[in-house]
SEBA-682273 format. One record per residue: residue number from 1; residue in three letters; z, y, x of N, C-alpha, C, O in turn. Coordinates in nm, 4 decimals. Example, Ala and Ser with C-alpha at 12.3 -4.5 7.8 and 13.67 -1.06 7.14 Angstrom:
<1 "ala" <0.7800 -0.5690 1.3190> <0.7800 -0.4500 1.2300> <0.7800 -0.3300 1.3200> <0.8465 -0.3319 1.4236>>
<2 "ser" <0.7080 -0.2250 1.2850> <0.7140 -0.1060 1.3670> <0.7870 0.0030 1.2900> <0.8039 0.1138 1.3409>>
This chain:
<1 "unk" <1.7228 1.0033 1.8229> <1.5879 0.9454 1.8215> <1.5359 0.9292 1.9645> <1.4547 0.8405 1.9904>>
<2 "unk" <1.5812 1.0133 2.0573> <1.5278 1.0101 2.1922> <1.5431 0.8731 2.2571> <1.4496 0.8253 2.3214>>
<3 "unk" <1.6598 0.8085 2.2416> <1.6779 0.6738 2.2970> <1.5827 0.5755 2.2311> <1.5253 0.4890 2.2972>>
<4 "unk" <1.5663 0.5898 2.0984> <1.4744 0.5020 2.0264> <1.3307 0.5228 2.0731> <1.2564 0.4265 2.0922>>
<5 "unk" <1.2925 0.6477 2.0913> <1.1572 0.6781 2.1378> <1.1368 0.6262 2.2797> <1.0313 0.5712 2.3112>>
<6 "unk" <1.2371 0.6433 2.3655> <1.2300 0.5877 2.5014> <1.2078 0.4383 2.4980> <1.1274 0.3846 2.5742>>
<7 "unk" <1.2794 0.3711 2.4094> <1.2664 0.2265 2.3967> <1.1259 0.1886 2.3485> <1.0638 0.0962 2.4011>>
<8 "unk" <1.0772 0.2617 2.2477> <0.9441 0.2344 2.1930> <0.8356 0.2575 2.2971> <0.7363 0.1848 2.3004>>
<9 "unk" <0.8538 0.3575 2.3815> <0.7529 0.3918 2.4810> <0.7763 0.3223 2.6147> <0.7119 0.3557 2.7141>>
<10 "unk" <0.8670 0.2269 2.6177> <0.9017 0.1575 2.7412> <0.7852 0.0889 2.8097> <0.7892 0.0663 2.9306>>
<11 "unk" <0.6825 0.0557 2.7353> <0.5661 -0.0123 2.7942> <0.4785 0.0826 2.8755> <0.3941 0.0370 2.9526>>
<12 "unk" <0.4970 0.2138 2.8597> <0.4172 0.3108 2.9343> <0.4871 0.3364 3.0678> <0.6000 0.3854 3.0716>>
<13 "unk" <0.4195 0.3031 3.1754> <0.4802 0.3167 3.3076> <0.4524 0.4520 3.3713> <0.5212 0.4892 3.4664>>
<14 "unk" <0.3560 0.5256 3.3234> <0.3218 0.6563 3.3784> <0.4246 0.7591 3.3311> <0.4279 0.7927 3.2127>>
<15 "unk" <0.5073 0.8087 3.4208> <0.6167 0.8997 3.3858> <0.5668 1.0330 3.3308> <0.6327 1.0921 3.2452>>
<16 "unk" <0.4521 1.0816 3.3777> <0.3969 1.2090 3.3275> <0.3594 1.1941 3.1811> <0.3913 1.2808 3.0996>>
<17 "unk" <0.2917 1.0848 3.1468> <0.2531 1.0602 3.0076> <0.3776 1.0418 2.9221> <0.3863 1.0970 2.8124>>
<18 "unk" <0.4735 0.9653 2.9711> <0.5962 0.9396 2.8963> <0.6706 1.0711 2.8681> <0.7220 1.0904 2.7579>>
<19 "unk" <0.6764 1.1607 2.9664> <0.7455 1.2886 2.9497> <0.6771 1.3714 2.8410> <0.7447 1.4330 2.7586>>
<20 "unk" <0.5426 1.3734 2.8402> <0.4687 1.4473 2.7370> <0.4975 1.3901 2.5982> <0.5157 1.4648 2.5021>>
<21 "unk" <0.5015 1.2572 2.5887> <0.5287 1.1939 2.4593> <0.6702 1.2226 2.4121> <0.6927 1.2428 2.2928>>
<22 "unk" <0.7643 1.2246 2.5028> <0.9018 1.2562 2.4646> <0.9129 1.3994 2.4128> <0.9989 1.4286 2.3297>>
<23 "unk" <0.8267 1.4886 2.4613> <0.8243 1.6264 2.4114> <0.7685 1.6315 2.2692> <0.7853 1.7312 2.1990>>
<24 "unk" <0.7034 1.5256 2.2281> <0.6445 1.5182 2.0943> <0.7387 1.4520 1.9941> <0.6964 1.4140 1.8849>>
<25 "unk" <0.8640 1.4384 2.0302> <0.9593 1.3644 1.9474> <0.9627 1.4129 1.8021> <0.9590 1.3315 1.7097>>
<26 "unk" <0.9695 1.5423 1.7818> <0.9776 1.5951 1.6456> <0.8505 1.5653 1.5666> <0.8574 1.5299 1.4489>>
<27 "unk" <0.7355 1.5793 1.6302> <0.6076 1.5506 1.5648> <0.5980 1.4028 1.5275> <0.5497 1.3686 1.4196>>
<28 "unk" <0.6440 1.3157 1.6168> <0.6421 1.1715 1.5896> <0.7355 1.1392 1.4740> <0.7009 1.0585 1.3876>>
<29 "unk" <0.8533 1.2008 1.4708> <0.9473 1.1768 1.3610> <0.8865 1.2203 1.2278> <0.8945 1.1470 1.1292>>
<30 "unk" <0.8254 1.3396 1.2245> <0.7625 1.3872 1.1001> <0.6501 1.2934 1.0575> <0.6333 1.2663 0.9386>>
<31 "unk" <0.5735 1.2441 1.1541> <0.4660 1.1502 1.1237> <0.5223 1.0220 1.0621> <0.4708 0.9733 0.9614>>
<32 "unk" <0.6270 0.9682 1.1222> <0.6885 0.8461 1.0694> <0.7485 0.8708 0.9310> <0.7421 0.7832 0.8447>>
<33 "unk" <0.8069 0.9891 0.9089> <0.8607 1.0208 0.7762> <0.7520 1.0117 0.6698> <0.7759 0.9620 0.5598>>
<34 "unk" <0.6330 1.0599 0.7031> <0.5219 1.0545 0.6079> <0.4648 0.9135 0.5966> <0.4406 0.8646 0.4862>>
<35 "unk" <0.4434 0.8482 0.7106> <0.3846 0.7139 0.7091> <0.4709 0.6134 0.6345> <0.4189 0.5190 0.5749>>
<36 "unk" <0.6025 0.6328 0.6374> <0.6941 0.5358 0.5778> <0.7745 0.5933 0.4616> <0.8856 0.5480 0.4342>>
<37 "unk" <0.7180 0.6937 0.3930> <0.7900 0.7565 0.2820> <0.8097 0.6627 0.1635> <0.8926 0.6903 0.0767>>
<38 "unk" <0.7364 0.5541 0.1582> <0.7495 0.4590 0.0483> <0.8878 0.3982 0.0374> <0.9284 0.3549 -0.0705>>
<39 "unk" <0.9609 0.3943 0.1483> <1.0969 0.3403 0.1446> <1.1911 0.4294 0.0649> <1.2965 0.3840 0.0205>>
<40 "unk" <1.1540 0.5555 0.0464> <1.2374 0.6493 -0.0295> <1.1923 0.6641 -0.1745> <1.2491 0.7440 -0.2490>>
<41 "unk" <1.0913 0.5883 -0.2151> <1.0388 0.5963 -0.3514> <1.0643 0.4652 -0.4243> <1.0690 0.3581 -0.3637>>
<42 "unk" <1.0805 0.4760 -0.5554> <1.1019 0.3567 -0.6380> <0.9947 0.3502 -0.7462> <0.9631 0.4506 -0.8099>>
<43 "unk" <0.9401 0.2325 -0.7657> <0.8347 0.2142 -0.8659> <0.8818 0.2583 -1.0043> <0.8047 0.3167 -1.0804>>
<44 "unk" <1.0081 0.2304 -1.0371> <1.0609 0.2679 -1.1694> <1.0586 0.4194 -1.1905> <1.0411 0.4666 -1.3028>>
<45 "unk" <1.0761 0.4944 -1.0831> <1.0765 0.6401 -1.0946> <0.9345 0.6966 -1.1010> <0.9136 0.8052 -1.1550>>
<46 "unk" <0.8379 0.6243 -1.0467> <0.6978 0.6685 -1.0504> <0.6347 0.6348 -1.1855> <0.5679 0.7191 -1.2453>>
<47 "unk" <0.6553 0.5132 -1.2334> <0.5951 0.4697 -1.3608> <0.6858 0.5044 -1.4790> <0.7023 0.4234 -1.5702>>
<48 "unk" <0.7440 0.6233 -1.4778> <0.8410 0.6597 -1.5801> <0.7817 0.7412 -1.6947> <0.8505 0.7657 -1.7937>>
<49 "unk" <0.6590 0.7825 -1.6843> <0.5946 0.8652 -1.7872> <0.5017 0.7749 -1.8682> <0.3893 0.7466 -1.8266>>
<50 "unk" <0.5496 0.7304 -1.9836> <0.4725 0.6336 -2.0622> <0.4401 0.6894 -2.2001> <0.5071 0.7793 -2.2509>>
<51 "unk" <0.3354 0.6332 -2.2584> <0.2939 0.6658 -2.3942> <0.2914 0.5349 -2.4724> <0.2353 0.4357 -2.4259>>
<52 "unk" <0.3510 0.5343 -2.5891> <0.3494 0.4139 -2.6724> <0.2185 0.4089 -2.7507> <0.1751 0.5088 -2.8081>>
<53 "unk" <0.1568 0.2913 -2.7518> <0.0302 0.2712 -2.8222> <0.0427 0.1505 -2.9135> <0.1298 0.0655 -2.8948>>
<54 "unk" <-0.0446 0.1439 -3.0119> <-0.0448 0.0298 -3.1036> <-0.1363 -0.0789 -3.0511> <-0.2576 -0.0726 -3.0709>>
<55 "unk" <-0.0810 -0.1765 -2.9858> <-0.1505 -0.2975 -2.9431> <-0.2898 -0.2696 -2.8868> <-0.3894 -0.3173 -2.9412>>
<56 "unk" <-0.2971 -0.1951 -2.7815> <-0.4223 -0.1631 -2.7124> <-0.4869 -0.2940 -2.6665> <-0.4202 -0.3761 -2.6035>>
<57 "unk" <-0.6141 -0.3148 -2.6967> <-0.6765 -0.4439 -2.6657> <-0.7720 -0.4394 -2.5456> <-0.8215 -0.5435 -2.5025>>
<58 "unk" <-0.7979 -0.3216 -2.4923> <-0.8897 -0.3102 -2.3787> <-0.8191 -0.3283 -2.2457> <-0.7009 -0.3621 -2.2400>>
<59 "unk" <-0.8937 -0.3051 -2.1394> <-0.8398 -0.3131 -2.0038> <-0.8518 -0.1746 -1.9401> <-0.9559 -0.1096 -1.9502>>
<60 "unk" <-0.7464 -0.1311 -1.8757> <-0.7466 -0.0053 -1.8011> <-0.7744 -0.0409 -1.6552> <-0.7075 -0.1268 -1.5977>>
<61 "unk" <-0.8734 0.0257 -1.5960> <-0.9096 -0.0037 -1.4564> <-0.9029 0.1239 -1.3737> <-0.9578 0.2276 -1.4110>>
<62 "unk" <-0.8349 0.1134 -1.2616> <-0.8326 0.2206 -1.1607> <-0.8949 0.1593 -1.0361> <-0.8396 0.0657 -0.9783>>
<63 "unk" <-1.0104 0.2121 -0.9945> <-1.0818 0.1518 -0.8827> <-1.0888 0.2468 -0.7640> <-1.0878 0.3690 -0.7791>>
<64 "unk" <-1.0958 0.1872 -0.6461> <-1.1149 0.2609 -0.5208> <-1.0021 0.3582 -0.4886> <-1.0274 0.4699 -0.4433>>
<65 "unk" <-0.8789 0.3168 -0.5116> <-0.7631 0.3952 -0.4703> <-0.7526 0.3794 -0.3183> <-0.7216 0.2709 -0.2692>>
<66 "unk" <-0.7778 0.4848 -0.2456> <-0.7771 0.4784 -0.0994> <-0.6330 0.4773 -0.0474> <-0.5479 0.5512 -0.0969>>
<67 "unk" <-0.6066 0.3925 0.0533> <-0.4721 0.3857 0.1076> <-0.4751 0.3671 0.2589> <-0.5746 0.3233 0.3166>>
<68 "unk" <-0.3634 0.4018 0.3207> <-0.3377 0.3785 0.4628> <-0.2004 0.3159 0.4722> <-0.1062 0.3616 0.4074>>
<69 "unk" <-0.1883 0.2107 0.5531> <-0.0600 0.1445 0.5691> <-0.0446 0.0981 0.7134> <-0.1355 0.1121 0.7952>>
<70 "unk" <0.0719 0.0429 0.7423> <0.1013 -0.0097 0.8760> <0.1394 -0.1561 0.8634> <0.2272 -0.1917 0.7848>>
<71 "unk" <0.0745 -0.2394 0.9399> <0.1006 -0.3826 0.9401> <0.2373 -0.4101 1.0024> <0.2644 -0.3687 1.1152>>
<72 "unk" <0.3220 -0.4793 0.9290> <0.4546 -0.5102 0.9831> <0.4485 -0.6195 1.0887> <0.5444 -0.6395 1.1633>>
<73 "unk" <0.3373 -0.6896 1.0953> <0.3221 -0.7976 1.1925> <0.2857 -0.7452 1.3313> <0.3417 -0.7898 1.4315>>
<74 "unk" <0.1911 -0.6500 1.3370> <0.1456 -0.5948 1.4652> <0.1818 -0.4477 1.4844> <0.1550 -0.3913 1.5905>>
<75 "unk" <0.2421 -0.3850 1.3838> <0.2736 -0.2424 1.3863> <0.1466 -0.1614 1.4165> <0.1483 -0.0657 1.4939>>
<76 "unk" <0.0378 -0.2031 1.3529> <-0.0909 -0.1355 1.3676> <-0.1390 -0.0935 1.2279> <-0.1062 -0.1596 1.1294>>
<77 "unk" <-0.2154 0.0143 1.2184> <-0.2629 0.0598 1.0879> <-0.3635 -0.0367 1.0243> <-0.4386 -0.1063 1.0926>>
<78 "unk" <-0.3615 -0.0378 0.8926> <-0.4717 -0.0961 0.8155> <-0.4965 -0.0032 0.6979> <-0.4053 0.0645 0.6504>>
<79 "unk" <-0.6209 -0.0008 0.6513> <-0.6577 0.0952 0.5479> <-0.7699 0.0385 0.4630> <-0.8430 -0.0511 0.5051>>
<80 "unk" <-0.7819 0.0922 0.3429> <-0.8874 0.0445 0.2545> <-0.8717 0.0991 0.1145> <-0.8367 0.2154 0.0947>>
<81 "unk" <-0.8985 0.0119 0.0163> <-0.8916 0.0550 -0.1231> <-0.8236 -0.0515 -0.2070> <-0.8216 -0.1698 -0.1730>>
<82 "unk" <-0.7679 -0.0049 -0.3179> <-0.6988 -0.0919 -0.4123> <-0.7608 -0.0696 -0.5493> <-0.7849 0.0441 -0.5898>>
<83 "unk" <-0.7863 -0.1785 -0.6199> <-0.8307 -0.1736 -0.7588> <-0.7191 -0.2317 -0.8446> <-0.6652 -0.3380 -0.8138>>
<84 "unk" <-0.6848 -0.1621 -0.9517> <-0.5821 -0.2082 -1.0444> <-0.6449 -0.2202 -1.1824> <-0.7055 -0.1257 -1.2328>>
<85 "unk" <-0.6298 -0.3365 -1.2422> <-0.6733 -0.3607 -1.3793> <-0.5495 -0.4056 -1.4567> <-0.4782 -0.4959 -1.4127>>
<86 "unk" <-0.5238 -0.3435 -1.5708> <-0.4144 -0.3964 -1.6530> <-0.4499 -0.3857 -1.7996> <-0.5206 -0.2943 -1.8420>>
<87 "unk" <-0.3995 -0.4805 -1.8758> <-0.4233 -0.4842 -2.0195> <-0.2924 -0.4455 -2.0877> <-0.2015 -0.5277 -2.0999>>
<88 "unk" <-0.2831 -0.3190 -2.1325> <-0.1579 -0.2717 -2.1919> <-0.1193 -0.3534 -2.3150> <-0.2029 -0.4149 -2.3812>>
<89 "unk" <0.0081 -0.3513 -2.3420> <0.0603 -0.4133 -2.4627> <0.1006 -0.3019 -2.5586> <0.0270 -0.2705 -2.6521>>
<90 "unk" <0.2158 -0.2431 -2.5359> <0.2616 -0.1358 -2.6243> <0.2784 -0.0024 -2.5533> <0.3001 0.0998 -2.6184>>
<91 "unk" <0.2685 -0.0019 -2.4202> <0.2820 0.1250 -2.3487> <0.1746 0.1378 -2.2407> <0.1297 0.0392 -2.1823>>
<92 "unk" <0.1352 0.2633 -2.2166> <0.0451 0.2956 -2.1064> <0.1142 0.4042 -2.0231> <0.2095 0.4675 -2.0686>>
<93 "unk" <0.0658 0.4240 -1.9035> <0.1225 0.5269 -1.8170> <0.0119 0.6198 -1.7708> <-0.1063 0.5890 -1.7862>>
<94 "unk" <0.0496 0.7324 -1.7149> <-0.0486 0.8254 -1.6608> <-0.1271 0.7593 -1.5482> <-0.0701 0.6863 -1.4671>>
<95 "unk" <-0.2556 0.7843 -1.5429> <-0.3405 0.7194 -1.4426> <-0.2990 0.7567 -1.3005> <-0.3041 0.6734 -1.2101>>
<96 "unk" <-0.2583 0.8807 -1.2813> <-0.2118 0.9230 -1.1493> <-0.0884 0.8470 -1.1046> <-0.0646 0.8322 -0.9847>>
<97 "unk" <-0.0103 0.7989 -1.1991> <0.1096 0.7214 -1.1662> <0.0712 0.5897 -1.0986> <0.1399 0.5444 -1.0071>>
<98 "unk" <-0.0380 0.5289 -1.1433> <-0.0838 0.4044 -1.0806> <-0.1300 0.4302 -0.9376> <-0.1058 0.3492 -0.8481>>
<99 "unk" <-0.1970 0.5439 -0.9167> <-0.2408 0.5811 -0.7822> <-0.1197 0.5997 -0.6920> <-0.1180 0.5494 -0.5797>>
<100 "unk" <-0.0188 0.6711 -0.7395> <0.1017 0.6944 -0.6588> <0.1769 0.5638 -0.6305> <0.2313 0.5456 -0.5216>>
<101 "unk" <0.1797 0.4735 -0.7284> <0.2449 0.3443 -0.7065> <0.1799 0.2719 -0.5889> <0.2488 0.2195 -0.5013>>
<102 "unk" <0.0479 0.2695 -0.5878> <-0.0244 0.1978 -0.4819> <-0.0167 0.2724 -0.3486> <0.0230 0.2144 -0.2475>>
<103 "unk" <-0.0546 0.4012 -0.3477> <-0.0659 0.4786 -0.2227> <0.0676 0.5162 -0.1611> <0.0860 0.5061 -0.0398>>
<104 "unk" <0.1606 0.5594 -0.2447> <0.2848 0.6158 -0.1926> <0.3989 0.5139 -0.1872> <0.4633 0.4980 -0.0835>>
<105 "unk" <0.4235 0.4458 -0.2980> <0.5366 0.3535 -0.3021> <0.5126 0.2327 -0.2126> <0.5990 0.1965 -0.1328>>
<106 "unk" <0.3960 0.1702 -0.2252> <0.3737 0.0436 -0.1544> <0.3015 0.0571 -0.0209> <0.3429 -0.0056 0.0766>>
<107 "unk" <0.1960 0.1360 -0.0132> <0.1201 0.1431 0.1122> <0.1964 0.2183 0.2208> <0.1762 0.1915 0.3392>>
<108 "unk" <0.2818 0.3101 0.1840> <0.3548 0.3902 0.2828> <0.4832 0.3200 0.3276> <0.5925 0.3765 0.3229>>
<109 "unk" <0.4660 0.1954 0.3711> <0.5742 0.1131 0.4258> <0.5124 0.0214 0.5300> <0.3902 0.0093 0.5378>>
<110 "unk" <0.5953 -0.0423 0.6091> <0.5445 -0.1526 0.6898> <0.5070 -0.2615 0.5909> <0.5885 -0.2989 0.5065>>
<111 "unk" <0.3855 -0.3129 0.5997> <0.3360 -0.4018 0.4953> <0.2575 -0.5192 0.5510> <0.2098 -0.5176 0.6645>>
<112 "unk" <0.2461 -0.6189 0.4683> <0.1492 -0.7264 0.4833> <0.0602 -0.7145 0.3601> <0.1108 -0.7099 0.2479>>
<113 "unk" <-0.0696 -0.7094 0.3790> <-0.1612 -0.6789 0.2687> <-0.1417 -0.7705 0.1486> <-0.1407 -0.7239 0.0347>>
<114 "unk" <-0.1264 -0.8987 0.1729> <-0.1095 -0.9944 0.0621> <0.0137 -0.9614 -0.0217> <0.0095 -0.9673 -0.1446>>
<115 "unk" <0.1235 -0.9265 0.0458> <0.2474 -0.8970 -0.0258> <0.2408 -0.7623 -0.0958> <0.2959 -0.7470 -0.2048>>
<116 "unk" <0.1746 -0.6649 -0.0356> <0.1572 -0.5353 -0.0992> <0.0795 -0.5518 -0.2302> <0.1154 -0.4928 -0.3321>>
<117 "unk" <-0.0262 -0.6318 -0.2268> <-0.1088 -0.6559 -0.3455> <-0.0249 -0.7205 -0.4554> <-0.0307 -0.6793 -0.5713>>
<118 "unk" <0.0527 -0.8214 -0.4184> <0.1402 -0.8899 -0.5146> <0.2442 -0.7943 -0.5713> <0.2669 -0.7918 -0.6922>>
<119 "unk" <0.3073 -0.7156 -0.4846> <0.4159 -0.6283 -0.5296> <0.3683 -0.5203 -0.6257> <0.4400 -0.4848 -0.7193>>
<120 "unk" <0.2487 -0.4679 -0.6040> <0.1927 -0.3688 -0.6972> <0.1767 -0.4321 -0.8350> <0.2161 -0.3736 -0.9358>>
<121 "unk" <0.1190 -0.5514 -0.8387> <0.0981 -0.6221 -0.9652> <0.2319 -0.6511 -1.0338> <0.2466 -0.6283 -1.1539>>
<122 "unk" <0.3276 -0.7006 -0.9585> <0.4565 -0.7366 -1.0177> <0.5323 -0.6141 -1.0680> <0.6010 -0.6226 -1.1699>>
<123 "unk" <0.5217 -0.5006 -0.9995> <0.5858 -0.3788 -1.0493> <0.5240 -0.3342 -1.1812> <0.5958 -0.2944 -1.2729>>
<124 "unk" <0.3939 -0.3403 -1.1914> <0.3270 -0.3025 -1.3165> <0.3711 -0.3952 -1.4294> <0.4012 -0.3496 -1.5397>>
<125 "unk" <0.3748 -0.5254 -1.4015> <0.4176 -0.6219 -1.5041> <0.5630 -0.5974 -1.5451> <0.5955 -0.6021 -1.6638>>
<126 "unk" <0.6492 -0.5718 -1.4492> <0.7918 -0.5554 -1.4766> <0.8218 -0.4261 -1.5528> <0.9034 -0.4252 -1.6449>>
<127 "unk" <0.7562 -0.3185 -1.5143> <0.7900 -0.1877 -1.5712> <0.7110 -0.1570 -1.6988> <0.7683 -0.1130 -1.7985>>
<128 "unk" <0.5801 -0.1800 -1.6954> <0.4962 -0.1457 -1.8118> <0.4870 -0.2588 -1.9140> <0.4487 -0.2361 -2.0287>>
<129 "unk" <0.5218 -0.3795 -1.8726> <0.5169 -0.4976 -1.9588> <0.3816 -0.5141 -2.0305> <0.3766 -0.5321 -2.1522>>
<130 "unk" <0.2723 -0.5077 -1.9527> <0.1405 -0.5255 -2.0146> <0.1163 -0.6738 -2.0463> <0.1948 -0.7611 -2.0092>>
<131 "unk" <0.0066 -0.6984 -2.1153> <-0.0330 -0.8372 -2.1413> <-0.0722 -0.9058 -2.0116> <-0.0485 -1.0253 -1.9944>>
<132 "unk" <-0.1322 -0.8303 -1.9202> <-0.1727 -0.8882 -1.7924> <-0.2076 -0.7807 -1.6918> <-0.2279 -0.6644 -1.7267>>
<133 "unk" <-0.2141 -0.8220 -1.5659> <-0.2474 -0.7292 -1.4582> <-0.3216 -0.8043 -1.3484> <-0.2911 -0.9201 -1.3196>>
<134 "unk" <-0.4187 -0.7378 -1.2879> <-0.4957 -0.7907 -1.1757> <-0.5057 -0.6801 -1.0717> <-0.5440 -0.5677 -1.1042>>
<135 "unk" <-0.4716 -0.7112 -0.9472> <-0.4805 -0.6133 -0.8385> <-0.5616 -0.6742 -0.7251> <-0.5402 -0.7891 -0.6865>>
<136 "unk" <-0.6546 -0.5961 -0.6725> <-0.7352 -0.6389 -0.5572> <-0.7244 -0.5303 -0.4505> <-0.7402 -0.4116 -0.4791>>
<137 "unk" <-0.6972 -0.5729 -0.3271> <-0.6979 -0.4782 -0.2154> <-0.8007 -0.5245 -0.1134> <-0.8124 -0.6436 -0.0849>>
<138 "unk" <-0.8743 -0.4296 -0.0594> <-0.9743 -0.4554 0.0437> <-0.9393 -0.3649 0.1612> <-0.9226 -0.2442 0.1443>>
<139 "unk" <-0.9282 -0.4242 0.2818> <-0.8812 -0.3422 0.3935> <-0.9416 -0.3845 0.5266> <-0.9816 -0.4992 0.5465>>
<140 "unk" <-0.9463 -0.2879 0.6161> <-0.9762 -0.3111 0.7578> <-0.8447 -0.3003 0.8325> <-0.7677 -0.2063 0.8126>>
<141 "unk" <-0.8201 -0.3976 0.9184> <-0.6964 -0.4018 0.9962> <-0.7286 -0.3685 1.1411> <-0.8114 -0.4348 1.2036>>
<142 "unk" <-0.6632 -0.2657 1.1945> <-0.6899 -0.2274 1.3330> <-0.6437 -0.3342 1.4315> <-0.6902 -0.3375 1.5454>>
<143 "unk" <-0.5528 -0.4215 1.3888> <-0.5137 -0.5316 1.4783> <-0.6312 -0.6291 1.4963> <-0.6380 -0.6991 1.5974>>
<144 "unk" <-0.7212 -0.6341 1.4018> <-0.8415 -0.7177 1.4140> <-0.9532 -0.6397 1.4814> <-1.0302 -0.6958 1.5593>>
<145 "unk" <-0.9625 -0.5091 1.4513> <-1.0691 -0.4258 1.5088> <-1.0489 -0.3979 1.6572> <-1.1447 -0.4020 1.7344>>
<146 "unk" <-0.9263 -0.3696 1.6980> <-0.9037 -0.3174 1.8325> <-0.8426 -0.4170 1.9303> <-0.8362 -0.3888 2.0499>>
<147 "unk" <-0.7983 -0.5311 1.8832> <-0.7395 -0.6317 1.9719> <-0.7758 -0.7698 1.9168> <-0.8466 -0.7796 1.8165>>
<148 "unk" <-0.7297 -0.8728 1.9793> <-0.7596 -1.0069 1.9304> <-0.9083 -1.0290 1.9163> <-0.9809 -1.0257 2.0157>>
<149 "unk" <-0.9559 -1.0517 1.7928> <-1.0997 -1.0790 1.7724> <-1.1913 -0.9605 1.8003> <-1.3113 -0.9785 1.8206>>
<150 "unk" <-1.1360 -0.8397 1.8016> <-1.2145 -0.7165 1.8237> <-1.3372 -0.7109 1.7320> <-1.4500 -0.6898 1.7766>>
<151 "unk" <-1.3115 -0.7302 1.6048> <-1.4161 -0.7328 1.5036> <-1.3953 -0.6157 1.4088> <-1.3027 -0.6169 1.3276>>
<152 "unk" <-1.4814 -0.5143 1.4187> <-1.4609 -0.3963 1.3349> <-1.5435 -0.3970 1.2062> <-1.5533 -0.2952 1.1377>>
<153 "unk" <-1.6016 -0.5102 1.1742> <-1.6792 -0.5216 1.0503> <-1.6024 -0.5966 0.9420> <-1.6156 -0.5652 0.8237>>
<154 "unk" <-1.5236 -0.6937 0.9808> <-1.4522 -0.7783 0.8855> <-1.3570 -0.6990 0.7977> <-1.2830 -0.6132 0.8457>>
<155 "unk" <-1.3599 -0.7287 0.6686> <-1.2644 -0.6734 0.5734> <-1.1850 -0.7882 0.5130> <-1.2374 -0.8978 0.4930>>
<156 "unk" <-1.0604 -0.7621 0.4847> <-0.9748 -0.8610 0.4198> <-0.9618 -0.8243 0.2730> <-0.9318 -0.7095 0.2402>>
<157 "unk" <-0.9842 -0.9204 0.1843> <-0.9717 -0.8989 0.0410> <-0.8588 -0.9879 -0.0106> <-0.8587 -1.1090 0.0118>>
<158 "unk" <-0.7636 -0.9270 -0.0793> <-0.6524 -1.0001 -0.1388> <-0.6480 -0.9699 -0.2877> <-0.6729 -0.8569 -0.3295>>
<159 "unk" <-0.6168 -1.0692 -0.3661> <-0.6024 -1.0498 -0.5102> <-0.4701 -1.1095 -0.5558> <-0.4159 -1.2012 -0.4940>>
<160 "unk" <-0.4203 -1.0549 -0.6649> <-0.3001 -1.1101 -0.7285> <-0.3088 -1.0756 -0.8761> <-0.3442 -0.9632 -0.9118>>
<161 "unk" <-0.2767 -1.1719 -0.9625> <-0.2856 -1.1478 -1.1055> <-0.1775 -1.2244 -1.1801> <-0.1283 -1.3276 -1.1345>>
<162 "unk" <-0.1423 -1.1708 -1.2958> <-0.0427 -1.2322 -1.3828> <-0.0811 -1.2085 -1.5277> <-0.1592 -1.1187 -1.5592>>
<163 "unk" <-0.0252 -1.2898 -1.6145> <-0.0431 -1.2728 -1.7584> <-0.1846 -1.3003 -1.8041> <-0.2511 -1.3904 -1.7530>>
<164 "unk" <-0.2307 -1.2213 -1.9017> <-0.3622 -1.2439 -1.9627> <-0.4768 -1.2285 -1.8638> <-0.5878 -1.2739 -1.8918>>
<165 "unk" <-0.4532 -1.1659 -1.7492> <-0.5602 -1.1467 -1.6501> <-0.5500 -1.2479 -1.5354> <-0.6088 -1.2293 -1.4290>>
<166 "unk" <-0.4740 -1.3555 -1.5595> <-0.4557 -1.4560 -1.4552> <-0.5871 -1.5208 -1.4131> <-0.6018 -1.5619 -1.2980>>
<167 "unk" <-0.6810 -1.5302 -1.5038> <-0.8115 -1.5896 -1.4713> <-0.9215 -1.4837 -1.4688> <-1.0389 -1.5146 -1.4889>>
<168 "unk" <-0.8829 -1.3601 -1.4442> <-0.9758 -1.2477 -1.4420> <-1.0843 -1.2721 -1.3390> <-1.0542 -1.3045 -1.2241>>
<169 "unk" <-1.2081 -1.2574 -1.3776> <-1.3220 -1.2750 -1.2864> <-1.3616 -1.1375 -1.2365> <-1.3832 -1.0454 -1.3152>>
<170 "unk" <-1.3706 -1.1246 -1.1068> <-1.4079 -0.9967 -1.0468> <-1.5323 -1.0140 -0.9612> <-1.5576 -1.1202 -0.9044>>
<171 "unk" <-1.6084 -0.9070 -0.9542> <-1.7300 -0.9067 -0.8745> <-1.7023 -0.8375 -0.7418> <-1.5975 -0.7754 -0.7242>>
<172 "unk" <-1.7958 -0.8483 -0.6492> <-1.7783 -0.7877 -0.5157> <-1.7485 -0.6421 -0.5244> <-1.7311 -0.5764 -0.4218>>
């Protein structure tokens, strides 16, 4: 990892600072293991605890699932919340499983918010086979807050839906 860390820190010209950071190699590795643990998780293994129901006609909503992720475009953090709405067909899953799908499987990877939102929805559709699913993510991107436009108020909202919730109307 030391060569990799040297390469990553190549932009720092101050040798004293660079030496201190190299001493933090183990801490940085542990941090990256946690930040990117989603690569070691599979949606099928998370959404594996299901209950069979008789044609459930309502909508299950999980709102304000807090997440932290890293933008694969700028390698900068973005964070916010995810709302998941799904209309079960014959099976439902534990509510905590939906939280883990969003927070651990998908957000804990290098991500693009639009694709993360889509992938959460598609995993739910593929594994739980509901009548429909709608996912909304709202996030602040540090690449927008700390560089470029330097705007720390703007939030990005992405939605993705399939099936019976394809025309789902959502409020702010």
